[in-house]
C-alpha positions as CSV (number, residue, x, y, z in Angstrom):
1,X,14.5,12.2,-2.6
2,X,13.1,15.2,-3.3
3,X,11.1,13.9,-6.3
4,X,8.8,16.2,-8.1
5,X,4.7,14.3,-7.8
6,X,4.2,11.9,-11.3
7,X,7.0,12.8,-12.8
8,X,8.0,9.3,-13.6
9,X,4.5,8.4,-14.9
10,X,5.9,8.9,-18.3
11,X,8.4,6.8,-18.2
12,X,6.3,3.8,-16.5
13,X,3.7,4.4,-18.9
14,X,5.9,2.9,-22.1
15,X,7.7,-0.3,-19.9
16,X,5.3,-3.1,-21.7
17,X,1.5,-4.8,-21.5
18,X,0.2,-5.4,-18.1
19,X,-0.2,-8.9,-18.5
20,X,-3.6,-8.4,-16.8
21,X,-3.0,-7.5,-13.7
22,X,-1.9,-4.4,-11.3
23,X,1.2,-3.3,-9.2
24,X,1.8,-0.6,-7.0
25,X,4.3,1.5,-9.1
26,X,4.8,5.0,-6.5
27,X,4.2,5.5,-3.3
28,X,4.9,8.8,-2.0
29,X,5.1,9.3,1.7
30,X,7.1,11.5,2.9
31,X,6.5,15.2,0.6
32,X,8.9,17.8,0.8
33,X,7.9,21.2,3.4
34,X,7.5,21.6,6.4
35,X,6.0,19.0,8.6
36,X,2.1,18.3,8.2
37,X,1.1,21.2,5.6
38,X,2.8,19.4,2.7
39,X,2.0,16.0,3.5
40,X,-2.3,17.0,3.6
41,X,-2.0,17.9,-0.1
42,X,0.9,16.2,-2.0
43,X,0.9,12.2,-0.6
44,X,-0.4,10.1,-3.1
45,X,-0.4,5.8,-4.0
46,X,-0.2,5.1,-7.6
47,X,-1.3,1.8,-9.3
48,X,-0.4,0.9,-12.8
49,X,-1.5,-1.8,-14.8
50,X,-3.9,-3.4,-17.7
51,X,-5.9,-0.6,-18.6
52,X,-9.7,-0.3,-17.7
53,X,-9.3,-2.8,-15.2
54,X,-12.1,-3.0,-12.2
55,X,-10.1,-3.0,-9.0
56,X,-13.6,-3.6,-7.2
57,X,-13.1,-6.0,-4.5
58,X,-9.5,-5.0,-4.3
59,X,-7.9,-2.9,-1.0
60,X,-4.5,-1.7,-0.5
61,X,-2.8,-0.5,3.1
62,X,0.3,0.9,4.5
63,X,1.7,-1.4,7.3
64,X,4.1,0.1,9.7
65,X,6.7,-2.5,10.7
66,X,7.6,-0.7,14.0
67,X,11.5,-0.3,15.5
68,X,13.7,-2.8,16.9
69,X,17.0,-1.1,17.0
70,X,17.8,-3.8,19.9
71,X,16.9,-6.7,17.8
72,X,15.3,-8.4,20.8
73,X,11.9,-8.9,18.5
74,X,10.0,-6.4,21.0
75,X,8.8,-3.3,18.9
76,X,9.8,0.3,20.1
77,X,6.9,1.9,18.0
78,X,3.5,1.0,17.6
79,X,3.0,-2.2,14.5
80,X,0.3,-1.9,13.0
81,X,-2.7,-0.4,9.8
82,X,-1.3,2.9,9.3
83,X,-4.1,3.7,6.5
84,X,-6.3,0.8,4.4
85,X,-7.9,1.9,1.2
86,X,-10.8,0.0,-0.5
87,X,-10.4,0.2,-4.6
88,X,-14.3,-0.3,-5.1
89,X,-15.5,1.1,-7.8
90,X,-12.7,2.1,-8.8
91,X,-10.5,1.3,-12.7
92,X,-7.4,1.9,-14.4
93,X,-6.9,4.7,-16.3
94,X,-7.0,5.1,-20.5
95,X,-3.3,4.8,-19.8
96,X,-2.8,2.1,-17.1
97,X,-2.8,4.4,-14.2
98,X,-5.0,4.7,-10.8
99,X,-3.7,7.2,-8.2
100,X,-5.3,7.6,-4.7
101,X,-4.2,10.9,-3.3
102,X,-4.8,12.5,0.5
103,X,-7.6,15.1,0.5
104,X,-7.3,15.6,4.0
105,X,-7.6,19.1,3.9
106,X,-10.3,19.1,1.5
107,X,-8.3,19.0,-1.6
108,X,-5.1,18.0,-3.4
109,X,-2.5,19.0,-5.5
110,X,-2.3,15.5,-7.1
111,X,-5.4,15.5,-8.5
112,X,-4.2,18.7,-10.3
113,X,-1.5,17.6,-12.0
114,X,-2.8,13.9,-12.9
115,X,-2.6,13.2,-16.9
116,X,-6.1,13.4,-18.6
117,X,-6.3,9.3,-19.2
118,X,-5.2,8.6,-15.8
119,X,-8.1,7.5,-13.1
120,X,-7.5,8.9,-8.9
121,X,-9.8,9.1,-6.2
122,X,-9.2,10.9,-2.8
123,X,-8.1,9.3,0.8
124,X,-11.4,10.2,2.2
125,X,-13.7,8.2,-0.2
126,X,-11.8,4.8,-0.4
127,X,-11.4,5.2,3.2
128,X,-12.2,1.5,4.7
129,X,-14.8,1.8,7.5
130,X,-12.6,1.7,10.7
131,X,-14.1,2.0,14.2
132,X,-13.9,5.8,15.3
133,X,-11.1,6.7,12.5
134,X,-11.0,8.9,9.7
135,X,-8.7,8.4,6.7
136,X,-5.2,10.6,7.7
137,X,-1.7,11.0,6.5
138,X,0.8,8.5,5.6
139,X,3.2,7.6,8.0
140,X,6.5,8.7,7.4
141,X,9.1,6.5,9.9
142,X,9.6,3.2,10.8
143,X,9.7,0.1,8.7
144,X,6.8,0.3,6.1
145,X,5.3,-2.0,4.1
146,X,2.1,-1.3,1.3
147,X,0.4,-4.3,0.2
148,X,-2.2,-4.4,-2.5
149,X,-4.5,-7.1,-1.6
150,X,-7.7,-8.9,-2.0
151,X,-9.8,-12.3,-1.0
152,X,-9.2,-11.1,2.6
153,X,-11.1,-13.0,5.4
154,X,-14.3,-11.9,6.6
155,X,-14.6,-10.0,3.2
156,X,-17.1,-10.1,-0.1
157,X,-18.9,-8.3,-2.5
158,X,-22.5,-8.0,-2.7
159,X,-24.0,-5.8,-5.7
160,X,-20.4,-4.6,-6.1
161,X,-19.8,-2.9,-2.8
162,X,-17.8,-4.5,0.0
163,X,-19.8,-5.9,2.9
164,X,-17.2,-6.3,5.7
165,X,-18.4,-8.7,8.2
166,X,-17.9,-9.5,11.9
167,X,-13.9,-10.1,12.7
168,X,-13.3,-8.3,9.8
169,X,-9.6,-6.9,10.2
170,X,-8.1,-5.1,7.5
171,X,-8.6,-1.4,8.8
172,X,-6.5,1.4,10.3
173,X,-4.7,0.8,13.8
174,X,-5.1,-2.7,14.0
175,X,-2.1,-4.6,14.9
176,X,-1.6,-7.0,11.8
177,X,1.4,-9.3,13.9
178,X,0.8,-9.0,17.5
179,X,3.6,-11.7,18.1
180,X,6.3,-9.8,15.8
181,X,7.6,-12.3,14.1
182,X,6.9,-10.6,10.5
183,X,3.9,-12.6,9.7
184,X,0.1,-11.4,9.4
185,X,-1.8,-12.2,11.8
186,X,-4.0,-16.0,11.8
187,X,-6.1,-14.4,14.6
188,X,-4.0,-16.8,17.0
189,X,-1.2,-15.3,18.5
190,X,-1.0,-14.0,21.8
191,X,-4.5,-14.2,21.6
192,X,-5.1,-12.0,18.8
193,X,-8.4,-11.6,17.3
194,X,-7.6,-10.2,14.5
195,X,-7.4,-12.3,11.0
196,X,-5.8,-10.8,8.8
197,X,-4.4,-14.2,6.8
198,X,-5.0,-15.4,4.4
199,X,-5.6,-12.9,1.9
200,X,-4.5,-12.9,-1.2
201,X,-1.4,-10.1,-2.1
202,X,-1.1,-9.1,-5.6
203,X,1.6,-6.8,-5.1
204,X,3.9,-5.7,-2.2
205,X,6.7,-2.9,-1.7
206,X,8.3,-2.7,1.5
207,X,11.5,-1.5,3.5
208,X,12.8,-1.7,6.7
209,X,13.8,0.9,9.2
210,X,15.4,0.5,12.6
211,X,14.7,-3.0,13.2
212,X,11.3,-3.2,12.1
213,X,9.3,-5.9,10.0
214,X,7.9,-5.9,6.6
215,X,4.9,-7.7,5.5
216,X,5.7,-9.0,1.9
217,X,4.3,-12.5,0.1
218,X,7.9,-13.5,0.3
219,X,11.2,-13.6,2.7
220,X,13.7,-12.8,-0.2
221,X,11.4,-9.5,-1.4
222,X,12.9,-8.3,2.2
223,X,15.0,-5.4,2.1
224,X,17.2,-6.0,5.0
225,X,20.2,-4.6,7.1
226,X,19.1,-1.1,5.9
227,X,20.7,1.4,8.6
228,X,19.1,4.8,8.1
229,X,16.9,3.8,5.2
230,X,14.2,5.7,5.7
231,X,12.6,6.5,2.1
232,X,10.1,9.8,1.2
233,X,9.1,8.6,-2.3
234,X,9.8,4.8,-4.1
235,X,8.9,4.3,-7.7
236,X,9.3,1.3,-10.0
237,X,11.0,2.7,-13.0
238,X,11.3,-0.1,-14.8
239,X,8.8,-2.5,-14.0
240,X,7.2,-5.3,-16.5
241,X,4.1,-6.2,-14.6
242,X,4.6,-10.0,-14.7
243,X,4.6,-11.9,-11.9
244,X,7.6,-13.2,-9.9
245,X,6.7,-16.1,-8.8
246,X,5.8,-17.9,-12.0
247,X,8.9,-19.5,-12.8
248,X,11.9,-19.6,-14.8
249,X,11.5,-18.6,-18.2
250,X,14.5,-19.9,-20.6
251,X,15.4,-18.3,-23.8
252,X,13.9,-15.1,-22.4
């Protein structure tokens, strides 16, 4: 899945009005090239929606669901929030796009490839404060879920800035599923003190690899039994930005 970064932006720009919401349109966690060298300059997360929409109060995270090839509900790899970024102070560009890019090496090639009317920001600037951690590269292996969220427990907006109160848990290296049941923890599972739920999931994009878990709004959205499926890149080419939970529509 070697795709030129942002090559589909022009296609996505023409898919229709955003209907006053924002979605995850592309993720690029595993650029081609020698391990560790391409990641730090080509990784990105792309959002699309209503042009100019203020995203203060929103956050996006990559949640790793481990692997469980034996199917015994005991994870073989770490289950954790690999990276989490605040969108405070950011807005969608005039063309409806916002791109978060990996600038761990001090710069990113992606910021030079952005259209003039798209907004962008680096991982380091948007990294949610996490004890003893800094922003890093996106995880390439295992099951992955990308959650665009707001209204997190123990979080508030004060004068346009996030206030992270005691008990806040949507940040890097937190185990979001201590009992490995495929659901975000309420803070009571297995003695876990990490309360991720209830929160508002605005959009999600997920895939399973090696029997790991996915964390989405509805289990019907999960991509299950995908043996050997571990994508480098994912894109919604024709996503019409309407809430799939709105219910049935007759006569289109």
